[in-house]
C-alpha positions in Angstrom: -4.2 6.5 4.7 -2.1 4.3 6.8 -4.9 4.8 9.0 -7.4 2.5 6.8 -5.2 -0.2 7.9 -4.7 0.5 11.4 -7.5 -2.1 13.0 -7.9 -4.3 9.6 -5.6 -7.7 10.8 -4.6 -8.7 8.2 -5.9 -6.4 5.0 -6.0 -7.5 1.2 -5.3 -5.3 -1.8 -5.7 -5.6 -4.7 -2.3 -3.2 -6.2 -3.3 -1.6 -9.8 -1.7 1.9 -11.7 -5.1 3.7 -11.0 -6.4 1.4 -8.2 -9.4 0.1 -9.7 -11.1 -2.5 -8.0 -10.2 -6.7 -10.0 -12.6 -6.3 -13.5 -13.2 -10.4 -13.5 -14.2 -10.3 -9.8 -17.1 -11.0 -8.4 -19.2 -11.6 -4.6 -17.0 -12.1 -1.9 -13.7 -12.6 -3.6 -14.3 -8.2 -4.8 -15.5 -7.9 -1.5 -12.7 -9.0 0.0 -10.2 -6.3 -2.0 -9.4 -3.1 -1.4 -8.8 -1.8 -4.4 -5.4 0.7 -4.1 -3.2 2.6 -7.0 0.9 2.8 -7.0 0.5 6.6 -5.2 -1.5 5.7 -2.2 0.9 2.9 -1.2 3.9 5.7 -2.7 2.5 7.9 0.9 1.6 5.6 2.5 5.1 4.1 2.8 6.2 8.3 3.2 4.1 8.3 6.6 5.3 5.3 8.0 9.2 6.4 7.4 8.9 9.6 7.9 7.8 8.2 11.9 11.5 7.9 13.6 10.7 5.3 15.9 10.3 2.9 12.8 13.7 1.7 13.6 12.7 -2.3 12.8 14.8 -4.2 10.6 12.9 -4.6 7.1 12.9 -1.0 7.1 15.8 -0.3 4.7 13.3 -2.4 2.3 11.2 0.1 2.5 13.5 1.7 1.8 14.2 0.7 -1.5 10.3 0.1 -2.0 9.8 3.6 -1.3 12.7 4.5 -4.1 11.4 1.9 -7.0 7.8 4.3 -6.4 9.5 7.6 -6.9 10.5 6.7 -10.1 7.7 4.9 -11.1 4.6 6.9 -10.4 5.8 10.0 -9.6 
């Protein structure tokens, strides 16, 4: 899943419980955003954190957010 965003300089994500596209958006507004479920984001974050080479300053923020996702979206 992470690789799908690897070549996008500024990916736009529409984050929803089920990963559904926006219902009220049409045309370019709808095309710009990629629907993503919270569970998918959780999996992306798990994969990113599994890479031990990732030691940036913001890692603790991602770990905290992942912990929230783990509790809410099992």
